Residue, then its C-alpha position, 0 to 999 in steps of 0.5 A: x518557530x514553535x519548539x516541542x519536546x516529546x518522548x516518541x515522534x511518529x512520522x506518518x499516520x498510516x497503519x504502522x504509525x497509527x499503531x505505534x502512536x496509540x500503543x505508546x500514548x496509552x502506555x503514558x508516553x508523550x507522543x507527537x504524530x506528524x502527517x501531511x497528507x491523509x490520516x490512515x495512509x495508504x491502507x485506508x485511502x488507496x490500498x487495503x480498504x478500497x481495494x477489498x470493497x471493490x472486490x466485494x462489489x465484484x464478488x456480488x456480481x460474480x455470485x449472481x452469474x454463478x448461483x445455479x450451483x446453490x439451486x438458484x437461477x443464474x442472472x446477468x448482473x446489472x452493474x453500475x460502476x459509479x455506484x460500486x465506487x460509491x460503495x468503496x467511498x462509503x466503506x472508507x468513510x465508515x473507517x475514517x473516524x477510527x484513524x482520524x485526528x480527532x480520535x487520536x488527539x482524544x487519546x492524547x496524541x499531539x497531531x500535527x498535519x505537516x510533513x516532516x524532515x530531519x534537521x539533525x540526529x534528533x530534531x525534525x521540522x514540521x511546518x513551523x514546528x521544531x520537534x526534539x524526540x527521545x525516539x523517532x519512528x519513521x512510518x512514511x509508507x510507500x507510493x506507486x512506482x511509475x517506470x520510465x516506459x517510453x510514452x507513458x507520460x504522454x498518455x493517461x494512466x491510473x495507479x492505485x492512488x487515482x483508480x478509485x476515483x474513476x467513475x466511468x467503467x473502463x471498456x478494456x482495462x490494461x494492467x501493466x504488472x501482475x503482482x498483488x495489486x494488479x491481479x486484485x484489480x484485474x479480477x474485480x474489474x473483470x467481474x464488474x463487466x470490463x475486458x481486462x488484459x494483464x501485461x507482466x514483464x516476468x511471471x504473474x504472482x511471481x513472488x508467491x508460491x508457484x503451485x498456488x499461483x498456478x491455481x489462482x492464475x488458472x481461475x482468473x484466466x477461466x474468468x476471462x482475464x487475459x494474462x500475458x507473461x514475459x511481456x515487458x513493456x517497451x513503449x506506450x502510445x495513444x490517447x484517452x480511450x485508445x491506448x496501446x502497449x507494445x512489449x519488447x518481443x513485439x506484441x501490441x495490446x489495446x485497451x481503453x484505460x491503463x493501470x500501472x501496478x509494477x510495485x512500490x517505492x519507499x517514501x523517503x525523498x523529503x525526509x532529509x535522512x542524511x541530516x540524521x545519519x540515516x542510511x538507505x538501501x535500494x528498497x528503503x531505509x536500512x534497519x537492523x533486526x530490531x528496526x533501528x536505522x543507522x541512527x540508534x535513536x530512530x526506527x523505521x517500520x512498515x513499507x519504508x523499512x524495505x521489507x514486505x509491504x503489507x499492513x499486517x507486517x507494519x502492525x507487527x513492527x509496531x509491536x516491536x517498537x513499543x517493546x523496545x522504545x517504551x520498555x527498554x526490553x530486548x526486541x523480538x527480531x522482525x521476521x526476515x521472510x523471503x517472498x514465497x517462504x511460509x512464515x513460521x508458526x511461532x511468528x504468527x502466535x507472537x503477532x496475534 
């Protein structure tokens, strides 16, 4: 067992963890970074980057079909779905070097490509490494939540972690979940030539400002997306290419492909948090306003902290950690903002 002592141990190389590691090492700290999966985390590989790249492909197709308002004749776009996915892969490949192990090792970060788990309040084991740290930052992110809908385990389905590997264009994509991920993928796939049905158990975009959400939903429906609200999935049946979703009120929706996008769950199961005295909540790790856990030597940031699950929030959290862990400055409290509540301007200035 190789023993390592470090100033800051970061568990997770997603957007939040990488921001902490880069900032801390450039301030002279000895930094160790653990990542057992892909460098760049969800944002680079399964989230922000591929979703926005696919949205860009959809926008290009939509622009061809709606160019007359600019004095250019409308044209029926000839969509190559596999080529659109090649575009997604190319965008990821362009950004990968920025988040790569080589880049962070060049900065001076000790990168260990293993998952970590706590064995005490200040020690983490990662493979054959035993790491003792002055401060530990948990930045393990989140994963797709797959609900226990009867029959779901018997049919093929996609999540945001598999959808971007799909090469054959769906004839009819059904999406369970009308939140940000579901609605983004609904519009992108509709514009790329798929029939799309969104099945939402409550209200689509229900965590956003209702007046603004109504404008967006009207536009999506105008583009031909079927959005079924108050449609709680009760049973799923069928096979590849012919899937049915029946809701509690008896409605039945049919499609060729299924995307499950009902939310996210924090990645905490393999960390053995109890051995470090770290408490969790229903949504993630319990933290105070300074992002400290119930173990004062350990912080949690980004999705795993159980708040707003966005890349820019994880980046803001990283700044809080740098101030507190490295400089001993009183941390600016992390903004506690309810869904739909506007972010105060002072917080936007601070996060810039």
